[in-house]
GUDOLUM-141701 format. One record per residue (C-alpha): x, y, z. Coordinates in pm, whole numbers, padded with zeros to 5 digits, always signed. Each point is the difference from the previous one (the first is absolute). Layout:
<marfis>
XYZ ...
</marfis>
This chain:
<marfis>
-01914-01560+01316 +00364+00100-00035 +00146+00107-00334 +00170-00334-00050 -00321-00191+00077 -00195+00212-00249 +00268-00057-00262 -00008-00376+00052 -00374-00010-00071 +00043+00178-00333 -00133-00174-00311 +00301+00057-00222 -00020-00036-00375 +00286-00152-00199 +00248+00274-00079 -00037-00085-00370 -00361+00125+00019 +00114+00328+00151 +00251+00027-00283 -00273-00067-00259 -00197+00300+00131 +00303+00212-00080 +00051-00167-00341 +00325-00160+00114 +00044-00332-00187 +00087-00304+00210 +00336-00033-00170 +00092+00344+00138 -00084-00094+00359 +00285-00156+00196 -00197-00175+00272 +00115-00051+00357 -00264-00253+00094 -00363+00066-00084 -00047+00336+00177 +00290+00220-00104 +00198+00061-00315 +00245+00232-00167 -00096+00181-00320 +00276-00066-00252 +00226+00281-00117 -00083-00099-00360 -00372+00068+00057 +00074+00354+00115 +00161+00071-00337 -00321-00100-00181 -00215+00262+00180 +00237+00298+00002 -00199+00187-00267 -00336-00031+00178 -00165+00307+00149 +00063+00063+00370 -00280-00022+00254 -00054+00250+00281 +00249+00000+00289 -00131+00033+00356 +00240+00059+00290 -00102-00106+00351 +00185+00184+00275 -00085+00092+00360 +00028+00231+00295 +00304-00025+00228 -00001-00355+00143 -00065-00076+00367 -00009-00323+00205 -00379+00012-00050 +00042-00088-00367 -00126+00157-00321 -00062-00295-00234 +00157+00127-00322 +00054-00345-00151 -00343-00117+00115 -00155+00306-00164 +00197-00057-00322 -00128-00357-00022 -00353+00103+00098 -00004+00278-00262 +00114-00244-00267 -00286-00233+00096 -00240+00295+00003 +00106+00109-00349 -00053-00351-00131 -00332-00013+00187 -00129+00302-00196 +00104-00159-00328 +00344+00149-00059 +00302-00198-00111 +00243+00071+00281 +00327-00135+00143 +00167+00079+00330 +00382+00028+00004 +00170-00042+00338 +00345-00048+00148 +00122-00336+00126 +00025-00025+00381 +00337-00017+00171 +00068-00283+00243 +00144+00249+00250 -00334+00170+00082 -00188-00332-00032 +00199-00138+00293 +00043+00335+00171 -00277+00245+00083 -00175+00121-00316 -00119-00339-00125 -00059-00097-00361 -00124+00208-00291 -00278-00199-00165 -00292+00212+00122 -00244-00111+00267 -00348-00124+00077 -00199-00049-00320 +00231+00223-00203 +00306-00222-00043 +00222-00135-00272 +00051-00374+00011 +00168-00241+00057 +00075+00217+00302 +00246-00236+00167 +00211-00042-00313 +00001+00373-00077 +00114+00088+00353 +00274-00261+00007 +00225-00114-00288 -00256+00062-00280 +00177-00056-00336 +00350+00061+00132 +00048+00355-00131 +00148+00135+00323 +00240-00293+00024 +00120+00077-00354 +00048+00368+00083 +00191-00084+00318 +00218-00251-00187 +00081+00250-00275 +00088+00267+00256 +00223-00232+00203 +00166-00136-00315 +00120+00354-00070 +00124+00023+00360 +00195-00323-00044 +00145+00115-00333 +00120+00324+00157 +00178-00179+00285 +00140-00254-00245 +00142+00276-00216 +00172+00155+00302 +00134-00342+00106 +00159-00062-00340 +00200+00320-00023 -00253+00284-00007 +00091+00125-00347 -00279+00259+00016 +00153+00151+00311 -00317-00029+00210 +00048+00186+00326 -00152-00220+00272 -00069+00316+00203 -00222+00134-00279 -00204-00311-00073 -00366+00077-00079 -00137-00353-00041 -00134-00196+00296 -00152-00346+00008 -00373-00069+00044 -00236-00248+00162 -00382+00004-00003 -00035-00007+00377 -00002+00249+00286 +00336-00066+00169 +00153+00295+00188 +00320-00194+00080 +00096+00017-00370 -00021+00378-00032 +00373+00037+00059 +00239-00293-00015 +00366-00078-00063 +00074-00246-00279 +00312-00160-00146 +00144-00115+00333 +00209-00315+00026 +00312+00067-00206 +00098+00065-00364 -00212-00285-00135 -00317+00175+00114 +00057+00333-00171 +00072+00340+00148 -00161+00089+00335 -00234+00297-00021 -00311+00145+00155 -00314-00109-00185 -00374-00021+00055 -00334-00126-00123 -00313+00171-00124 -00338-00167-00026 -00058-00125-00357 -00282+00246-00063 +00250+00284+00054 +00241-00140-00260 +00077+00214-00302 -00055-00313-00206 -00358-00012+00130 -00044+00360-00116 +00160-00079-00337 -00218-00309-00036 -00312+00209+00058 +00096+00289-00228 +00129-00200-00299 -00205-00026-00319 +00152-00327-00122 +00304-00226+00030 +00227+00227-00203 -00099+00300+00211 +00064-00209+00312 +00352-00090-00117 +00075+00361-00090 -00108+00118+00344 +00194-00276+00180 +00314+00106-00184 -00036+00359+00127 -00002-00093+00370 +00279+00183+00185 +00154-00261+00230 +00269+00221+00153 +00283+00240-00065 +00376-00003-00048 +00242+00182+00232 -00024+00291-00245 -00380-00004+00052 -00067-00122-00354 -00326-00203-00026 +00018-00372-00078 -00296-00162-00176 -00150-00347+00030 +00080-00062-00367 +00371+00019+00082 -00010-00316+00213 -00162-00181-00296 -00304-00165+00158 -00291+00175-00171 -00085-00296-00224 -00005-00240+00295 -00213+00236+00210 -00247+00044-00286 -00013-00377-00041 -00109-00036+00362 -00266+00267-00053 -00129-00111-00342 -00293-00211+00115 -00082+00229+00292 -00047+00289-00244 -00327-00152-00126 -00298+00136+00201 -00202-00230+00226 -00370-00058-00065 -00234-00102+00284 -00362+00079+00088 -00214+00165+00264 -00251-00185+00217 -00259+00100-00262 +00211-00154-00278 +00106+00330-00151 +00352+00032-00145 +00287+00133+00209 +00364+00051-00094 +00252-00004+00286 +00358+00083-00091 +00295+00166+00171 +00009+00148+00347 +00218+00299+00092 -00078+00158+00338 -00145+00351-00012 +00185+00150+00297 +00344-00107-00126 -00068-00049-00373 -00263+00106-00254 -00279-00229+00124 -00178-00104-00322 -00056-00325-00188 +00196-00057-00321 -00026+00215-00310 -00029-00318-00205 -00306-00112+00199 -00170+00339-00021 +00065+00045-00371 -00113-00354-00075 -00322+00048+00197 -00071+00332-00176 +00002-00186-00333 -00231-00276+00124 -00269+00190+00192 -00209+00314-00015 +00080+00090+00360 +00316-00082+00196 +00008+00047+00377 +00347+00033+00149 +00128+00083+00346 +00286+00210+00135 +00134-00081+00344 -00065+00180+00330 -00149+00352-00004 -00027+00225-00303 +00302+00203+00118 +00218-00307-00062 -00153-00254-00239 -00210+00232-00215 +00274+00263-00023 +00248-00261-00122 -00257-00158-00232 -00051+00341-00161 +00356+00132+00002 +00194-00322-00062 -00213-00277-00152 -00223+00210-00225 +00298+00208-00113 +00211-00310-00074 -00276-00206-00165 -00171+00279-00192 -00340-00074+00154 -00250+00231+00167 -00285-00069+00245 -00359+00097-00080 -00127+00006+00359 +00128-00056+00354 -00183-00161+00292 +00108+00114+00347 -00092-00264+00260 -00089+00111+00352 -00143-00170+00308 -00186+00157+00289 +00235-00181+00239 +00314+00144-00158 -00145+00351-00012 -00079-00025+00371 +00363-00091+00070 +00112+00301-00200 -00248+00195+00213 +00179-00108+00319 -00199-00308+00110 +00194-00304+00120 -00054-00344-00149 -00197-00132+00300 -00278+00258-00044 -00051-00014-00377 -00330-00190+00026 -00168+00291+00183 -00179+00261-00211 +00200+00321-00018 -00099+00230-00285 +00222+00283+00120 +00309-00227-00015 -00096-00109-00351 -00033+00364-00102 +00329+00093+00164 +00181-00297-00158 -00161+00089-00330 +00272+00260-00058 +00221-00294-00098 -00250-00111-00263 -00046+00356-00124 +00372+00041-00056 +00025-00326-00195 -00292+00106-00218 +00169+00333-00069 +00334-00167-00073 -00141-00252-00247 -00205+00267-00177 +00320+00205-00040 +00118-00260-00253 -00303+00072-00217 -00179-00324+00090 -00369-00005+00105 -00064-00154+00343 -00271-00203+00170 +00015-00107+00366 -00082-00360+00093 -00115-00037+00361 +00095-00354+00096 -00277-00059+00252 +00049-00199+00319 -00288-00145+00205 +00064+00248+00284 -00030+00307-00225 -00311+00209+00056 -00210+00183-00259 +00092+00333+00158 +00372-00076-00036 -00047-00109-00362 -00191+00319-00074 +00279+00207+00153 +00246-00145-00253 -00243+00058-00287 -00040+00361+00108 +00376+00048+00026 +00054-00149-00347 -00269+00223-00144 +00166+00306+00153 +00316-00105-00187 -00180-00035-00331 -00024-00379-00021 -00251-00274+00075 +00040-00253+00283 -00171-00337-00044 -00065-00259+00268 +00138-00342-00093 -00071-00340+00160 +00214-00225-00220 +00159-00177+00299 -00336-00154+00088 -00186+00026-00332 +00265-00039-00269 -00075+00171-00330 -00355+00082+00108 +00149+00232+00260 +00186+00214-00256 -00242+00041-00292 -00071+00364+00088 +00375+00068+00016 +00046-00182-00331 -00266+00214-00167 +00167+00321+00124 +00344-00121-00112 -00132-00079-00350 -00165+00342-00020 +00318+00183+00102 +00227-00215-00218 -00219+00055-00307 -00046+00371+00066 +00335+00091-00153 +00070+00254+00274 +00332-00158+00098 +00297+00215-00101 +00281-00189+00169 +00341+00158+00043 +00289-00089+00235 +00075+00236+00287 +00336+00115-00136 +00186-00002-00336 +00296-00224-00077 +00239+00293-00033 -00063+00136+00350 +00302-00023+00233 -00003-00299+00237 -00008+00218+00312 -00295+00193-00142 -00185-00322-00085 +00034-00117+00359 -00111+00338+00131 -00299+00008-00237 -00134-00332+00132 +00076+00091+00362 -00161+00344-00007 -00291-00060-00238 -00109-00350+00108 +00135-00040+00355 -00048+00373+00084 +00351+00022+00144 +00144+00347+00047 +00335-00108-00139 +00245-00286-00050 +00342-00026+00161 +00310-00213-00055 +00358+00010+00119 +00296+00089-00219 +00074-00364-00086 -00353-00062-00132 +00006+00319-00207 +00332-00112-00150 -00152-00340-00089 -00286+00174-00179 +00245+00217-00196 +00201-00309-00101 -00313-00180-00119 -00081+00303-00215 +00359+00025-00126 -00007-00369-00095 -00296+00066-00232 -00303-00102+00206 -00153+00339+00074 -00301-00083-00221 -00106-00296+00218 -00317+00020+00212 +00037-00036+00375 -00127-00280+00223 -00039+00123+00358 +00036-00269+00264 -00173+00109+00321 -00245-00120+00259 -00341-00098-00135 -00176+00107+00321 +00018+00376-00046 +00029+00272-00262 +00315+00095+00189 +00305-00212+00082 -00127-00041+00357 -00240-00298+00019 -00167+00148+00309 -00130+00310-00182 -00349-00106-00104 -00264+00188-00196 +00137+00264-00236 +00306+00157+00166 +00150+00328-00123 +00311+00200+00087 +00233-00298+00015 +00343-00037-00159 +00102-00307-00200 +00355-00115+00073 +00176-00204-00269 +00208-00277+00155 +00136-00173-00308 -00014+00015-00380 +00031-00312-00217 +00031-00017-00377 -00210-00273-00166 +00139+00048-00349 -00157-00315-00142 -00344+00070+00141 +00029+00358-00115 -00063+00188+00324 +00179+00146+00302 -00092-00133+00344 -00015+00270+00268 +00002-00156+00348 -00159+00209+00274 -00056-00052+00371 +00047-00342+00156 -00129-00207-00293 +00184-00331-00050 +00048-00215-00307 +00016-00313+00216 -00298-00011+00239 -00001-00196+00323 -00266-00229+00142 -00239+00132+00267 -00001-00132+00358 -00270-00252-00096 +00046-00078-00371 -00281-00150-00208 +00227-00300-00056 -00069-00108+00360 -00360-00082-00096 +00052-00163-00340 -00003-00378-00021 -00068-00288-00239 -00154-00332+00104 +00066-00354-00122 -00249+00043-00286 +00181+00311-00126 -00267+00242+00123 +00145+00339+00093 -00132+00205+00291 +00077+00349+00131 +00077+00160-00338 -00179+00331-00064 
</marfis>
């Protein structure tokens, strides 16, 4: 059966029952039908003094078209932990509509390791993304309105930093001209759109502790500069209260369940190749107060999602992981070993071993943060015992254990061994987490540290203009910010065609963006785009709904 067919056959419990297991009273559940709800902001205040549970990060090897199954593994591990008698919650990001209708598909897991209701989660869900997009575009409208009515702040249209957003892959909106049609329509200028998940407001939303923190961060957004290159802040166009009003209800985390009726919180959704790629701080902190074990996921490979989880989210939120799970598949390792997609079903131990250098580097990188590691082998039906053993041997050579997992077909029963190992590592107390670089390190040195130590680049380069931008950011008082490198997810390098574990490459910085409200500096490298396009045959071509309301083609 397909993922959507499996999800439809699920025997869902009322969301109030899931809340009861977490000691959330009914009056603190804001229900969206019978299967999903928001946990009220007031409830989170009542549990703030409770002891934190253990935090488990799920990350992965460098992604390939063969798939790795990070979300599926996160859900399966949560079910496995509950299966062995632990009180556990999985915390995930909300899917973006762009990938749902594009190439990547949804983000609710797969097979018998899914969060449900899958269709709702992958589509409009509880409206959080719409609220974030509306708040972002309200600020855009306020900026243009201010310019139209005299521009008292002296905003230089040539130095505008604030685009508009839409939660859809639409390459035609990357660069546009707006304000045409005469004086009544404002001042003509070049503009553009980002996808909503790349919005700084999405990052702010996911890094805020509460509504007051949200408003404080919104106020610090740098929207542009004057002719004298003086920064202008969002607070100066006087829309912070209205933006926060749009975001108020969205700020409450969303409670759903897995196919095995275990609790799941899904909240926020920044991309990991162009943003920090983690679910909201509010969701994670809430879950840590309600469960003994919290499973969370960071997007793409460990060089992107895990690095940003450690250096940005953990630093900002004051949390630290107790163990990390690195997900790998035999299929993906074969691709890193040079095998094309059409031949992945054929046994090839040597290709697995050769591609294993990618896994080995991710293990080494994650361990460098002081976090113990276990490898989850997400097994496919075509994998052979010899190939599985090759991965186990490689993991052992790198000082960690690799465990075969069959959660896609077996649900929680397929991850109990992984769950036992995670509990053992989390309770061992061996974790000694520390970010990769200190706050007071120079921005250039922070970038170089990530590039050389995690990506194994020889050096970083940037033209004179980029170096001047970095100096200005430091001069304006943001030198202490962590960095958020935006690059391809398909390679340790900035070249998506360099598979495995490339060395001796140079990372070129194309652009630097200040996200003053989010509290980090975006470093754009290579050909990465903040507004993706649709593939030649988008997933939207195969999605339909019949006269009864039944959806098909969603995955």
